[in-house]
C-alpha positions as CSV (number, residue, x, y, z in Angstrom):
1,M,-3.8,8.1,-77.2
2,A,-7.1,6.6,-76.1
3,S,-9.2,8.6,-73.7
4,D,-9.6,7.7,-70.1
5,S,-13.2,6.6,-70.7
6,F,-12.2,4.4,-73.6
7,G,-9.3,2.9,-71.6
8,T,-11.7,2.2,-68.7
9,Q,-14.1,0.4,-71.1
10,L,-11.2,-1.7,-72.5
11,L,-10.0,-2.6,-69.1
12,A,-13.4,-3.4,-67.8
13,A,-13.6,-6.1,-70.5
14,L,-10.6,-7.9,-69.2
15,A,-10.8,-11.0,-67.0
16,R,-9.3,-10.6,-63.5
17,V,-5.6,-11.4,-63.4
18,D,-4.7,-13.7,-60.5
19,T,-1.7,-12.7,-58.4
20,G,-1.3,-15.9,-56.5
21,P,0.2,-19.2,-57.6
22,A,-3.1,-20.6,-58.6
23,R,-3.7,-21.0,-62.3
24,P,-4.9,-17.6,-63.8
25,R,-8.1,-17.4,-65.8
26,R,-7.9,-16.9,-69.5
27,S,-8.7,-13.7,-71.4
28,K,-8.5,-12.8,-75.1
29,K,-6.3,-9.7,-74.7
30,L,-2.8,-9.1,-73.5
31,L,-2.6,-7.0,-70.3
32,L,0.9,-5.9,-69.6
33,P,1.1,-4.2,-66.2
34,T,3.6,-1.5,-65.6
35,A,5.1,0.1,-62.4
36,T,4.1,3.6,-63.6
37,G,0.4,3.0,-63.2
38,L,-0.2,2.3,-66.9
39,A,-1.0,-1.0,-68.6
40,V,0.0,-1.9,-72.2
41,L,-2.9,-3.6,-73.9
42,L,-2.3,-5.6,-77.1
43,V,-5.4,-6.0,-79.2
44,A,-5.2,-7.2,-82.8
45,G,-1.5,-6.3,-82.9
46,V,-2.1,-2.6,-81.8
47,L,-0.7,-1.2,-78.6
48,W,-3.0,0.9,-76.5
49,L,-2.2,2.7,-73.2
50,A,-4.8,2.6,-70.5
51,K,-5.0,3.4,-66.8
52,D,-4.0,0.4,-64.7
53,R,-6.4,-1.4,-62.3
54,P,-5.7,-1.6,-58.6
55,D,-5.4,-5.4,-58.7
56,T,-2.8,-5.4,-61.5
57,P,0.4,-7.1,-60.2
58,P,3.7,-5.3,-60.0
59,G,6.4,-5.6,-62.7
60,A,6.7,-3.4,-65.8
61,V,6.1,-5.2,-69.1
62,Q,6.3,-4.0,-72.7
63,V,5.9,-5.7,-76.0
64,S,9.2,-5.4,-77.9
65,V,9.0,-7.3,-81.2
66,A,6.0,-9.2,-82.6
67,A,6.5,-12.4,-84.5
68,A,4.4,-14.5,-86.9
69,Y,5.6,-17.7,-85.3
70,P,6.5,-18.7,-81.8
71,V,9.8,-17.4,-80.6
72,A,12.4,-20.1,-80.0
73,G,14.8,-17.8,-78.1
74,A,15.5,-14.1,-77.3
75,A,18.3,-12.2,-75.6
76,T,19.8,-8.7,-75.2
77,F,23.4,-7.8,-75.5
78,P,25.6,-4.7,-75.7
79,T,26.7,-3.1,-78.9
80,D,28.8,0.0,-79.7
81,S,25.6,2.0,-80.2
82,G,23.8,0.6,-77.1
83,R,21.6,-2.3,-76.1
84,A,20.3,-4.6,-78.8
85,L,17.6,-7.2,-78.6
86,A,17.7,-10.4,-80.8
87,M,15.1,-13.1,-81.3
88,V,14.7,-16.2,-83.6
89,D,11.3,-17.7,-84.2
90,V,10.7,-21.4,-85.0
91,D,10.5,-20.6,-88.7
92,G,14.2,-19.5,-88.5
93,V,13.6,-15.8,-88.9
94,L,16.1,-13.7,-87.1
95,R,15.2,-10.2,-85.9
96,V,17.6,-7.8,-84.3
97,R,16.4,-4.6,-82.8
98,R,19.2,-2.0,-82.6
99,A,19.3,0.7,-79.9
100,T,18.0,3.1,-82.5
101,G,14.8,1.1,-82.8
102,Q,15.8,-0.2,-86.3
103,V,14.8,-3.9,-86.7
104,I,17.1,-5.9,-89.1
105,T,15.8,-9.3,-90.4
106,G,17.8,-12.3,-91.5
107,K,17.0,-16.0,-92.3
108,L,18.5,-19.0,-90.5
109,I,17.1,-22.5,-90.3
110,A,13.8,-23.5,-88.6
111,G,14.3,-24.9,-85.1
112,R,12.8,-24.8,-81.6
113,T,16.0,-24.6,-79.6
114,V,18.1,-21.4,-79.7
115,A,21.0,-20.0,-77.8
116,F,22.9,-16.6,-78.2
117,S,26.5,-16.0,-77.3
118,P,27.0,-13.4,-74.6
119,N,28.3,-10.8,-77.0
120,G,25.4,-11.5,-79.5
121,R,27.8,-12.4,-82.3
122,L,26.8,-16.1,-82.6
123,V,23.5,-17.9,-82.4
124,A,23.0,-21.7,-82.3
125,V,19.8,-23.3,-83.6
126,G,18.7,-26.8,-82.8
127,F,16.8,-28.1,-85.8
128,V,13.4,-29.8,-85.9
129,G,12.3,-31.2,-89.2
130,L,14.0,-31.3,-92.6
131,A,16.5,-28.9,-94.1
132,R,15.4,-27.8,-97.6
133,A,17.6,-29.4,-100.3
134,S,19.3,-27.2,-102.9
135,G,17.2,-26.8,-106.0
136,G,13.9,-27.1,-104.0
137,G,14.1,-30.9,-103.7
138,E,13.2,-33.0,-100.7
139,G,14.8,-32.1,-97.4
140,V,17.4,-34.0,-95.4
141,P,17.6,-34.5,-91.7
142,E,19.7,-31.9,-89.9
143,A,20.5,-31.5,-86.2
144,G,21.2,-27.7,-86.3
145,A,23.8,-25.1,-87.0
146,V,25.8,-22.2,-85.6
147,W,25.6,-18.8,-87.3
148,D,27.6,-15.6,-87.1
149,I,25.1,-12.8,-87.0
150,S,27.5,-9.9,-86.8
151,D,25.6,-8.7,-89.9
152,P,22.1,-9.8,-89.1
153,A,20.8,-9.2,-92.6
154,R,23.4,-11.7,-94.0
155,P,24.0,-14.4,-91.3
156,A,27.0,-16.6,-92.0
157,R,26.8,-20.3,-91.3
158,R,29.9,-21.3,-89.3
159,A,29.2,-24.9,-88.2
160,T,26.7,-27.8,-88.5
161,L,25.6,-29.5,-85.3
162,D,26.1,-33.2,-85.5
163,G,23.8,-34.2,-82.8
164,G,23.1,-37.8,-84.0
165,A,19.5,-37.1,-82.9
166,L,17.3,-34.1,-82.2
167,V,19.4,-31.4,-80.6
168,N,17.1,-30.5,-77.7
169,A,19.3,-28.2,-75.6
170,L,22.0,-25.5,-76.3
171,A,23.9,-23.1,-74.1
172,F,26.9,-20.8,-74.5
173,S,29.4,-20.4,-71.7
174,H,29.5,-17.1,-69.9
175,D,32.9,-16.2,-71.5
176,G,31.6,-17.2,-74.9
177,R,34.4,-19.8,-75.5
178,F,32.2,-22.9,-75.4
179,L,28.9,-24.2,-76.7
180,A,27.1,-27.1,-75.0
181,E,24.9,-29.1,-77.3
182,A,22.7,-32.0,-76.1
183,N,20.3,-34.4,-77.8
184,T,17.3,-36.6,-77.1
185,Q,19.5,-39.7,-76.9
186,G,21.5,-38.4,-73.9
187,R,24.7,-37.2,-75.7
188,V,26.2,-33.9,-74.6
189,R,29.0,-32.3,-76.7
190,L,31.2,-29.3,-75.9
191,L,32.3,-27.2,-78.8
192,D,35.1,-24.6,-78.9
193,V,33.6,-21.5,-80.5
194,T,36.4,-19.1,-79.6
195,T,37.2,-18.6,-83.3
196,P,33.8,-18.6,-85.1
197,A,35.4,-19.5,-88.5
198,R,37.0,-22.6,-86.9
199,I,34.5,-24.2,-84.5
200,R,35.7,-27.6,-83.3
201,P,34.3,-30.3,-80.9
202,L,36.1,-30.8,-77.6
203,S,34.3,-33.7,-76.0
204,A,31.2,-35.9,-76.0
205,S,29.7,-37.3,-72.9
206,Y,26.5,-39.2,-72.1
207,V,23.6,-39.5,-69.6
208,P,21.3,-42.5,-69.6
209,V,18.2,-40.6,-71.0
210,G,17.4,-37.7,-73.2
211,V,18.4,-34.2,-72.3
212,N,16.0,-31.3,-72.2
213,T,18.2,-28.4,-71.0
214,V,21.8,-27.5,-70.2
215,V,23.4,-24.5,-68.5
216,F,26.9,-23.4,-67.5
217,A,27.6,-22.2,-64.0
218,P,29.2,-18.8,-63.5
219,G,32.9,-19.2,-64.1
220,D,32.2,-22.0,-66.6
221,R,33.8,-24.7,-64.5
222,R,30.5,-26.6,-64.1
223,L,27.7,-27.7,-66.4
224,A,24.2,-28.8,-65.3
225,V,22.3,-31.2,-67.5
226,G,18.5,-31.5,-67.0
227,T,17.0,-34.8,-68.2
228,E,13.8,-36.6,-69.1
229,D,13.9,-38.8,-65.9
230,G,13.7,-35.7,-63.7
231,T,17.3,-35.7,-62.6
232,I,20.0,-33.0,-63.0
233,A,23.6,-34.2,-63.7
234,M,26.3,-31.8,-62.4
235,W,29.6,-32.0,-64.4
236,D,33.0,-30.6,-63.6
237,L,34.5,-28.9,-66.6
238,T,38.0,-28.2,-65.2
239,D,39.2,-29.9,-68.3
240,P,36.6,-29.2,-71.0
241,S,38.0,-32.1,-73.1
242,E,37.1,-34.6,-70.3
243,P,33.9,-33.6,-68.3
244,V,33.5,-35.5,-65.0
245,E,30.1,-36.1,-63.4
246,K,30.3,-35.0,-59.8
247,S,26.7,-35.4,-58.5
248,V,23.1,-36.1,-59.6
249,L,20.2,-34.0,-58.2
250,G,16.7,-35.3,-57.9
251,P,14.6,-36.9,-59.2
252,Q,11.8,-34.3,-59.4
253,G,8.2,-35.0,-60.2
254,G,8.6,-34.7,-64.0
255,E,11.1,-34.1,-66.8
256,V,13.4,-31.3,-66.0
257,K,12.6,-28.6,-68.5
258,A,14.5,-25.5,-67.4
259,L,17.6,-24.7,-65.3
260,A,19.4,-21.5,-64.2
261,F,22.3,-20.8,-61.8
262,T,22.2,-17.9,-59.5
263,P,24.8,-15.2,-60.6
264,D,27.1,-16.2,-57.7
265,G,26.9,-19.9,-58.8
266,R,26.0,-21.1,-55.3
267,A,22.5,-22.4,-56.2
268,I,20.6,-23.7,-59.2
269,A,16.9,-23.4,-59.9
270,S,15.0,-26.2,-61.7
271,G,11.5,-26.4,-63.1
272,D,9.9,-29.5,-64.5
273,A,7.0,-30.8,-66.6
274,S,4.8,-31.5,-63.5
275,G,5.0,-27.8,-62.4
276,E,7.5,-28.4,-59.6
277,L,10.0,-25.6,-58.9
278,H,13.2,-26.3,-56.8
279,L,16.2,-24.3,-55.6
280,W,19.2,-26.4,-55.0
281,T,22.3,-25.2,-53.1
282,T,25.4,-26.4,-54.7
283,D,28.3,-24.8,-52.7
284,G,28.5,-27.4,-49.9
285,P,29.8,-30.9,-49.8
286,Q,26.3,-32.2,-50.6
287,P,23.7,-30.4,-52.7
288,Q,20.6,-29.4,-50.7
289,N,17.1,-29.4,-52.2
290,G,14.9,-26.4,-51.4
291,F,11.4,-27.1,-52.7
292,L,9.7,-23.8,-53.7
293,H,6.4,-24.5,-55.4
294,W,4.1,-26.8,-57.3
295,D,1.0,-25.8,-59.2
296,G,0.6,-28.6,-61.8
297,I,1.4,-26.3,-64.8
298,A,4.6,-27.2,-66.6
299,V,7.6,-24.9,-66.4
300,T,9.0,-24.0,-69.8
301,A,11.6,-21.4,-68.9
302,L,13.3,-19.8,-65.9
303,N,16.2,-17.5,-65.1
304,F,17.6,-15.1,-62.5
305,S,17.8,-11.4,-62.7
306,S,21.3,-9.9,-63.1
307,N,21.4,-9.1,-59.4
308,G,20.2,-12.6,-58.4
309,R,17.4,-11.3,-56.3
310,T,14.5,-12.4,-58.5
311,L,13.7,-15.7,-60.2
312,A,11.5,-15.4,-63.2
313,V,9.5,-18.5,-64.2
314,G,7.5,-19.0,-67.4
315,K,4.7,-21.6,-67.8
316,T,3.0,-23.4,-70.7
317,D,-0.2,-21.4,-70.0
318,G,1.5,-18.1,-70.5
319,S,1.7,-17.3,-66.8
320,V,4.7,-15.6,-65.2
321,Q,5.9,-15.9,-61.7
322,L,8.5,-13.6,-60.1
323,W,10.1,-15.1,-56.9
324,D,11.9,-13.2,-54.2
325,I,14.9,-15.5,-53.6
326,A,16.1,-14.1,-50.3
327,K,12.6,-14.6,-48.8
328,Q,11.7,-17.6,-51.0
329,R,8.3,-16.3,-51.6
330,L,6.2,-15.3,-54.7
331,Q,6.5,-11.6,-55.4
332,S,4.1,-11.5,-58.3
333,G,2.1,-13.8,-60.5
334,F,0.3,-12.8,-63.7
335,R,-0.5,-14.0,-67.1
336,L,0.8,-12.8,-70.5
337,E,-1.8,-13.6,-73.2
338,A,1.0,-14.0,-75.7
339,G,0.7,-17.7,-75.3
340,V,3.3,-20.3,-74.2
341,L,6.5,-18.8,-72.7
342,T,9.3,-20.4,-74.6
343,S,12.4,-18.7,-73.1
344,V,13.6,-16.2,-70.6
345,N,16.9,-14.3,-70.2
346,P,18.0,-11.5,-67.9
347,D,18.1,-8.2,-69.7
348,F,21.6,-6.9,-70.3
349,G,22.5,-4.1,-67.8
350,S,19.1,-4.0,-65.9
351,D,16.9,-5.9,-63.5
352,A,14.5,-6.9,-66.3
353,F,13.8,-10.1,-68.1
354,V,13.3,-10.8,-71.8
355,F,10.6,-13.5,-72.5
356,G,10.2,-15.3,-75.7
357,T,6.5,-16.2,-76.3
358,S,4.2,-17.8,-78.8
359,S,3.7,-14.4,-80.5
360,G,6.8,-12.3,-79.9
361,V,9.0,-10.9,-77.2
362,A,7.9,-9.3,-73.9
363,E,10.1,-7.5,-71.5
364,V,9.3,-7.8,-67.8
365,R,10.9,-5.6,-65.0
366,S,11.4,-7.0,-61.6
367,P,9.1,-5.5,-58.9
């Protein structure tokens, strides 16, 4: 381990990390603050431990898995041997880290939109670009696919997504029975994925503009659809074969880029391309808009902790915000120099978050 003097020299070279909502200054190193008084410093792909500075914000962070390409999605899930972490990068490389620390690699298709089923058996990938033709010929357009990754080294393709356009949003229901797939032309499909070998479409519905994000409410009786015009369509899924639009929230100041329901389903958080952050209550006769924050930096990802107390928000500049929902105030704000934050999910069985970034996966614990 590096000596205290060497660690002090390293930390002295870092730019100050802002803890408020203002845009943090850039540095060329990754300072990952921890609650134990240590900071993890990523320099040229090597992890160093050094003593933390007094102005380091709260929240434990550690680098989990590095990637050569930006991470399209990452999540944790339970296995017989303990907690596993899975990620897919935009080149279609799947990495699954077992509880033992073993990392297993498989190959899917390249894409920028990824969703994992709650049990970690299935992964859906929204495709961007061309699928490589057999024999090495020119590629053909492809919307995406669903894969069974029970054996991560040998993923089995179970279904092709027929988006009719770029599949821009994917989400599995909490019970793992359904997959919502949405595209840039406003079509939202529900697929029955109960039996992975026989995935079948249930319904196709439409909104007037392109869709950026979709999310199921706890209980899977509602679906929220975030769109390019800054609105959020709330659909009733009592009959999944015939979704019914119940209300429209917004508009916000920009395209809705990220959505997340509280664990009790009584509110939904939304972040947009203008940097606005809202918390809508949805358990009354009329949804109520609670404006939280604006800083001009686009929101790319957000999610609630498993206990619902903290809202984690990721931005295009690599900054992270952790919000205390009960008090509706910012608990902590800091920057991960891992680049753009592409996704965030609550960590299985803890109060932590798993962030996908431009260079790998980072795990952040709530203060």
